[in-house]
N, C-alpha and C positions, 0 to 999 in steps of 0.2 A: 620223524612228520609231531604238528608245532598238533602239541595237549586241546581235542579238540573240549571245550570251554563255549558255549553260547556265546558270540560274537556278532557284532553288529552286521557282518553278514548274512546270520540271518535272516534280520527287517529290508535286506534288499528287498523284496517282496512287498512293503510296505510304505515304503517312505524313500524309494531311492528311482531315477528316475520320472521325476517330479520338473528337470531341467530337459528333458531328452524330448517335451513336445514340447515350444514352446511355437505356438500359429499365431502367423506374421496377422497383425491388426487385419487385414482386408479374411481373414478367414475367420474372425470372431462372429460376424454377421455386424455388424456394427456398419453404421454410417459413418461417412466422409465427415469429420467435422467444421461447420464455416470457420476454427478459429482452428489454423496451423502450428500453436504457439501451447505447451500444458508440460517444456519442460523436465523436471525429473518426476510430475507430477501426471505424467502420459496411463504410467505401466495399472494405476490408481484407478484412474476414469475410466481408460477397455473393464476392470473389473469392477467398477461400479453397474456402468451401463450392463452388464454382461449381468451382474441380481437382477438390475426391476427388471430384466427383459426378461427371468425366469430362468436364467444361461447357466452351466459351469464354466467356471475361468478352463479354456483349454489346456487346462493340467491334469497330474493323476494324482496332487495333493489331500492328504486326508484330511479328515476332519480331529478340529484337537482329540476328539472322542476316539474316535480312527488308534490313534496313532497313542493315544496315553493307553488305550487298550494292550496294544501290540507289547507298551514296550513294558506293563506291566505283565503281560504271558511271558514276555521274554529274559525278564529279567529275574535274578534267583530271589528264591522268598527272605526280607532280613530279617536275624538275630531280632527278637522282641529286644526293651529296654526297658527303661525304670519312666515315672515318670509321667505319662503320656495325658493329655485332656479327656476329660467328662467333653463329651459336646453335647448332651443330655440338659444341659444346667443351664442357665436365668443368665443375662446379661445386657449390661447397664444400659438403659435409654441412650439413643442414639451415635452407639459401637455399633461398629460397620459389624460384627455378630449378630446384633438387634435385628437388623437389618435382614440379612442371609439367613437368618434357621426361623425367623419368623414366615421369610418367602418360602422358604424347605416345607416347615408346616401345614402351611395354605395347600400348596398343592399336591400335599402328601405327597414330597420327593426324601426318602431315605439317604442321611449324611455317609457318605464312609466314613472307615475307621480312624482317628485319630494316626496321626503318623508316629511313628517311637523317634525316640531320641537318635539311633545312628542315622535315617532319612534326614532328619529337618537341623543336622547340624553341616550337612554337607550342602541340603535346601539352601540355607537361609547363611551359609557362608561365602555360598557361589553369587547367589540374587544377591548378597550386596558389596561384596567385594571380587568378583571374576573368578576367586582363586577355592580352591580345594581346601579344606580342614587338613591341618596335621593331624599325622596317624596320635601325638601325644593331646592334643587339643581335644580330639577324636572321644580317647580314652577316659583326658579327666572329666567333661563334660557327662558322658553316657554315664560316669559313677557318682557327680554330683547329689546327693539327695536333697540340695535346696529347692525348697517347690517352683521355686520363679528364676530360677539357670535360665530358664528360656529368653526371659525379655532381662536377663543378665550380658548373653549371647548377641545379644542381636545388641547393647548399648555398647560394648564388646566390639564389635562388630562396625556399627557407624564410627565411633574414634578411632575406626584406625585409619593411619595412610594408605591401604588396598581400597577402600572408602574410596575414599578422590583418586582414582587412580581406576576405580570401574565407573564408576559415574563424570568425568574427565571423557573416557570415549564416549560413550552414551552421548553426552550431551555433542561431542563432535560428530557425530553422524547428523542429530537432532537440528545442529547448526550448518552444516553441512562444511567442514572445516575441511578444505584440502588446496592442494599449492594452485591445482586446474580446473578449472571442469570446463570440461572442451563443450556441453552441450552446449554454455551460453558463448565461450572464450574467456573467462573471467579466469583472472588467474593473481593470488595474490602472489603467488612467488614463496619460496623454502620460511623468506622471514617474516611476514606476513602472519601465515599460516602462524607459528613458532608460538610468535604474540600475539592469535586468539586461544593458543591454548596454550599458555598461560593464566592468559586475562580465564578463560573456563578455571583451570588445575587451581588459581588463585581463586575466586568468588566461593566455588566449593569447600577447601581450606578452610576459608573463611569464615563461614555460615552466610558467605550474602545473603539476605531474604532472597527468592524472586522475584518480587515485582520491581527491586530493585535493578538487578539480574536483566531482567528483561528490554526496563527504562530506560539505562547503557545500553545495550543495542540496538534501539529505537531512534534514540536523539545523539548519540557517539557523533560530535565531529571531527575531522581530527586532516593535521597539517601529511602525516607521513601516516599510513598502515603497521609501515614496519617497527614503528616504534608507539602503538597506541593500536592493542588489541581488539576492544570494543568494538573501533570503527568496523575488523573487519568482516561482518555480519551483514549489515544494510546493503554491502559490494556486491551482498548475493544475487542481487536487484538488477544487476552490470548483465546486459545482452545487447549484442550487436546487432546490423541488421535492419537499425529502424528509427523513429523520432528517440526523441525522450519520453515523452507521452506511455512507451513499448517499455523504457524501466521503471516510470513512476507506477507502470503499474505489477510489475514485476513485485518490486519493493512493497506495494499495497497486500500479493497476493499471498507473499514471503511472509509479514507481520498475521494475515488473516491466520495460517495455516499451522505457523508455528505456536499461536501463542493464541490460540480463540479455537485451533483446531477444525476449522471453517474450508474446508479447499475450495470451496465451491464459489468463492468468491475470483478465482485463477477465471474459471467461464464467466460469469459477469460480466469479468472485463472486456469482452470478446461481444456479447448480445443480451437481448432482455433474458430472465427464464424462459419465462412461459415459451412454452415450447421447447424446451432443447432441455429445463431440468424439472419436467414434470413429474415423471415417476422418479426419482431422483431429490427430491427438496422439497418441502411446502412450501418453509423460504424464500429457496431460491425460485422458485414456480412463480413466485408472487414479489421477486424481485427485480428491480431494473439495472438497464448497463448505465443511466445517470446516476443513477445513486451510488453505485460501483465508482464510478466515477468520481462523488463526492467524497469518497474514503481516496482516492490515489490524489486530491485534492491536494491530500496534506500532506504528501510525500513530492509535489509540485516547484518547491522555493530548493529543493535536495539538490548537490549535484555532486558528479565524483568525476574526475578530472586524474589523468598521471599528471606524476613525479620523478624527476631524475635519478638516482643516486652519481650517476656520471654521465654528465651531458652529453661525451660523446658517444652514448651508447643506450640506446633511445628501444631496446629489445631486454631491456632489465627496469622497468620500474615499480614504485608503488602508488597507494592511490589520497589523493586529494580530496577528503567529503565533507564540505562546505553548504552551510545555511546563505540565503539570499544572495550567492554571489551573479554580477552580472550574467542575466541570461536566464536565471529562475527568480523573478521577485512576480511573477506572474501566477492565477491561479491557471490549473489543467485549463490548456488551450484545445479547443475545437477545432481543428485544424492540419489535420493528415490524413492521405489520402492513398499512402504504404507503410509498413511495415510487415511486423509478427501478426499483427490482430487488426479487424477487421477498417475501416477509415470512420474518423472521429467527423463529424463532419458539425457543424451550430445551424440553428437552424435558418428554416428558406430563410434570406432577405435578412441576416443576421453579417455586420460586417466588424470585421478587429477591431476591437477599443473600444467596444458595447460592453456592455456588461453580458448580456448572452450570446456573447462568443469565448467567457468561461465558466470554467464551475467552482464555484465556491466549494471550502472544504466541509460535510458535517456530516457529523458521526450517526452512523447508521440506524443504534440502538438507539438514540435518549433525543436524536438530532442540536449536542451543543457541535459549539462554534469554535474556535482559537477566543481567549479573548483576545480584549485592545494587549497589545504588545508582546500576545503569547507566541512564542517560536511554535511554526506545523506541527514539527516531530513533536515538540512536549508536548503538544496539546492530547497528536492519538496515543501518544504514553502514558499519558492521563488518565483517559479513557480508555483503553485498552488492557489496562493492565487494573481500573475502575471496573469495570464490566465482570459483574460473577460469571460472567461465560469464561475467562483467563483461567480465573478461578479451579470452575471445572473442568477444563479442558486438560489445563497439568493433571489433574488428580488421573481424568480419565487415560493419558499415555504413561504414566506410571503403574498404575494398575493393569492396564494389556499389559508392561513390562514384568511385572512379579506374578498375576495370574495366564498369559497365554490371549487374552484378547480384551480388548476394555468393556465397559461397561454401555459406550456409544463404540458402535466395533463396524468400521475399522476407526481408529481412536480421532482422527483428522476430518472428516464427513459429520458431522456434528449441523443436525435442523434446527435449528431457534427457535423454528414455528411447534418443537416437539419439543419438548423439554419440559414441561410443566405438569405435576399432575393434579397439578388442581385449578387447570381450564385444559384439558385435553384434546385436540385437531379435532376439524368436524371425521367423519368416518367417509370413507374406506383407511382415512390414515389413522396407524398410531402413536404412542409412546415411543420413542426412539429408544432409552435410556432402558436396559436389560432391571432396570431397578435404580428410579429417577429418585426414590427419597433418598438411598443409601449414594448416588452421585453424589446430593442435594447437601447431603451432613458429610460428606465428605470433603468439599467445597469450603462449606462455610466455617469447620473446621485448620482448612488450611490457611484462609483468610485469618482468622483469628489467634492462630499460633506466630502467626506475625510473618507467611511463605512459607514456612523452614519446610526445605525439606528433605530434612531428616528424621524431623515429625512423624510426615505423613507417613513415610518408611515407617517411623517404628512401628504406625497406629494399624499397619498394615501387616508387619511382621511376626509382630504378636500379639493378630486372632487369631482365633479359633478358623475360619474360616483360610485362615494359610494354610495352617498346621493341618488341614487332611489327607490322606493317605491319598495317591493317587491310582493305587489300588480302589477297588470296588467290589462288596460284598453283595450278592445279588444280580438283579439284570441290568444292567446298564442301558437310559432310552438317550439316542444320541443329542431328542427333544430339551435334555435335560442339562446343554452344556449352559442358556445365558446364567441359569442358579448357582453357579461356581459352587454345586456339592460334592465337586470332588477338586482334588489339585490334580490341572493336567499339567503332561509333562513339556520338558521345553530342552532342545536339542541344543548343546554348549554353544557358542559363541566362539568363533575362527578361535579368541585371543585365547580363550576359555581352555579350551582344545589342547592349545601351542603349550600354554604356560604346564596345562596341568599334567604333560608329559616330562616334562620340563623341572616342572616340582618337586615331583613323588618321583623321579631317577632319581632326582641327588646330584644331578650334573645340570649345571648353570649356562645356558648360550650367556656372551655379551653383545649387543646387539648394536652399530653402526650404522646411521641414518645421512649419507649425503644432505647439505644445508642444516642438521640438526647438529649427529653432534658431533659434525667438525663446525658448528658454528658458539660454540661454549658451552652446549647441554649434555647435559653427562652420558653416557651412555649407557642401555638399560637389561634388565636380563627378566625380565615379565614385556611379552605383549603388548600389554593392556596399559604399558607406559609410555607404547609408541604414541607419536603426534597425528597421524596418519594412518590412512587404511590400502593407501596407493602404493607403489615402489617400495614396500616397507615390509623387512629392514632390507636393510643397501648390500649387496654382492651376498646374502643368503636365500639362494634358490627356493633349498628340500622349505625352509623354513613358508615362507615366501609363496610356495606354490603348495603348502598346506594351508600356512590363511585362506588360500584365495578358493581350497575346491567347499571349504567349510561359509562361505559366500557371504566375507566382508562386506561386500558391496563396494562401494567409488565412491559416496557424497555429493554424489553425482546425480546419475537416468538410474543410477544403479544401487536403489538400497540396502543392505543387513535382510538377508531372508532370513530360515528359518527350513527351511526344504532340502531339502534332502536328495543326494545323487551317488549315484556308482563309483563316479570319481570321490567322491571322498572314504567310501568303504574303501575303495583301491590306496588312497596313499594311506590313511593308518592301517592297513597290510602291509605295502610297500616302501612309505617317503621314510628318507634316512632320520630325520627328527627323530620318526619312532625305532624303528627300527635300530638304528647302534646305541638310542639309549635302555636295549631290549638283552645290550652283548654287554659279556665282562669285560671286554678290553678292546683296546681298539681307538675310536677316536671317537667319547661321547658315552666312553663308555661308561655306562650304568653306577652308581653307587651305591646304589640299593641292592642290587644286585653283590657286588664287592665287598660293601661291609657285612652283611649278610650269608654269605655263603657259607659263613663255618656251624651255620646252626642246623639244630636240625633236623626232621623235611618237613616236622608237624609246626616249629616255631617261626622256621622259613616263610611260610604257607599262608598262615597265619600273620606278619608281616606284609608279606607280597599285599594280601586284598587287603587287608589295612591303609594301607600305604598308601595306594593306589583307587580304592572301591571305597573308599574310607571306615571299611565293616571286617565282619569277620565272612569265611565261607561257610555257606551253608555243609552241613556233613554231605550228601549224595553230592558239594565241590569238591571237599576238603576228601573224600574215598578217592572220586578220580583222578586230583592234583597228586596225591601218594602216590597213586597207581603207578604213573605217568618218570614220577619222576626217583630210579636207584640212590644205591647206602654212597655213592664217592669214584670219583676219578672222572672224566671228560666225558662222561659221555651224564651224570650227574649234573653239570654244569650247563649240558647244551639244554638238561631236559628247563633245565629252571629259566632261564634265556625264551625258549617257548611257554613257558608258561605266565611267564612277564609280559612275552609277546602279545597271551592270548588279552590278556588282562586289559589290556588298552585296546584291544580289539570288541572287548564286549559292550555290550547296547547299554547297560549301566554306568557305563565311563563319559561314554558320550553325550548321555541326555540327563538332566535335574532333575528327578521325581520329587 
């Protein structure tokens, strides 16, 4: 019988079944939209509409508070450690903590206690690198008497190649870098995806400022997307079944969603905001479709056509991205009656060739237009990256990664008319950010740093706000969620789960991927190093099934999710990635067991806990584990294997708390 330590199965009633009730849109009560194309944003729009209507999403997903409470309840108490922070101290003006703790005091909210060193090293190592810390690093950190050891650890992690791996995966998700997007029939092919992957990886590794990254993605032209990584982002706007304006609209929606956090532009490219966005966005409700067309006109000179590595094979192609090619020299034209969006019709009496037949580019937030001779996309990138909203959106996207929710949440639903604390919106509207002053301050610091992503993450990870415990002393009020008075738990990404099992077992895999490792790239040992989330790795169904169970998405119409499911629990219980690495013999036998089996029971148990969970067992866990492990023989080996399997199924293995 397996050792009966509290496992993830004990949480099934809390977070499983989330995907078991995926109601169809028809069951949501939301009327059909007159804009049939939402692409990968469809789910987000339905959710927003439900929230505005006061309805719940048709799933049983728990709130951050509920999930955190349940994980804290079922996870074992963590041993005390040295050098935790005093949350009652004063903070430098303009720091994260100066805003958060002032807000807590103003609202009479007591924050959670500071996290322990054991919790902190596991939390920050996973958040910054996607890996669990090694047992040796846990002990050296916990026993380090230096007062600034947490800041030193943050620097160590930010400088590591593992940081590049994790954030290459994150931006690969954000930029939707995948071989094929079935929702729009876009194909990059492995060579295009690989070039984009390498561009993201190199940009992060070289510390490229984020405004430069955004500028390159918006403006890049290429003769061959197999050779030009950055040009593989703008082609996300490709869509079949309509006129060129559909592609211009799609590219525009991607720019505003990805870099400004304003997804409602996608709606405005179908219709005026009034009567459609009235309950979702004050700014959107006051914005017209014509103004959205003015934004799309910045992309009106951009074409994407196919080129063929082998002229005799039209099934394999790269993309040629150009500006000002034949047929793409006029501004956005009002001459369509078919396609994926409603008709674009010029005013009555307006004829082709007349100015009224075309929409010139104009940036909506400042009225700016391209300068004489300026490339339209360069003008758009200049306006986007110099817009304070660009910094605000970037900060908010990353804040959500570290805290479980954005200061504006969901992070791509910014309402530009509700962001200024010095100019609040009219009643009944309220300020959208839960802490507008903090958001603006972080954005200002981000600009001042030269749009340095590591500087932003350093500021977050070193804050006492980030270093609060997920446990709360006293009665927690769910209404306190937006104040960040405690750390909310995060279920590990798919890749983090798989990599944590492999790393802790000491039995590392070697992953191959068709179109990647057979195209000049080395085989990898960590799932976080794979270039795609679809059909990866190749020829390893167990790993792929485990990765998919934890909802890594497809970088198209299925975003990465934090939801739970019974399938996740079943995979942890039965998938050979876990089961084989819980055995002392056979394929993928656990080197953790093999190399430590001769230790005394106490030393062995301590080693297993420290390696897998980054902590020692509690007295209760030690007592139960010792009672289950006999003194020697094959029975002892089986009991140790059961213990390892149980640790992989524990709540505090699956969650970052």
